[in-house]
N, C-alpha and C positions, 0 to 999 in steps of 0.2 A: 822433777822435770818437766811432770805434766801440768803443774801449775804454773811454771814460767811460760812455756808455751799456751796455756789459755790466756794468760795475762797478754802475753805479746797478741795474741790474737784479738782478744777485745780492744786492745788499745789501737791498732789496726783498723778494726771495724768501725770502732768509734770515728775514728780520723777518716774513715770513707763513707761514713755517713754524713759528715758534717761537710765534708766537701761536696757531696752529691748536693745536699740540701742547699746549699749556698749557690752553687751553680744553677740548679732550677729555679731558683730565687729569682737570681739576677736575671736571668734569660726571660723569666715569667714578668718581671716587673719592667724590662727593656721591651719588650713585645706589646705588654698592654700601653704603655707610655706611646710607643711609636705610634699603634693603630689609633691609640685615643686623640693622638696630637693630629694624627693625619685626617680622621673622621671629622674632627672638628673643624681644621684648616678647611677642607673640601666642603663642607656645610655652611662654613663662615662663607666661603668664596661665592657659593651658588646663591646664598640670601642675597649677598651684594649685587648679584647679577641681577636678581628678581626684583628686589626694592631699593628703591633710591634713599637717601639720607634722611629722609622727613618720614618713612615707612611707607610711602604710597608705594602700589605695584608700579613697576616699569612698564610704560605702554597703554596702560589706562586713564583715561580722560575724567 
């Protein structure tokens, strides 16, 4: 009986660990992807505001 319970506990523990790892991996990837995209988008927009298409600073003659 103890062996059956131990085996059942092991199955549940490993399933729990797998789902926890998957959830952490997904949320971490999503957060990194979103923040990276936002940072790249913001810095690109700022660069577009400061520099013109030729690479010269706007407002500088």
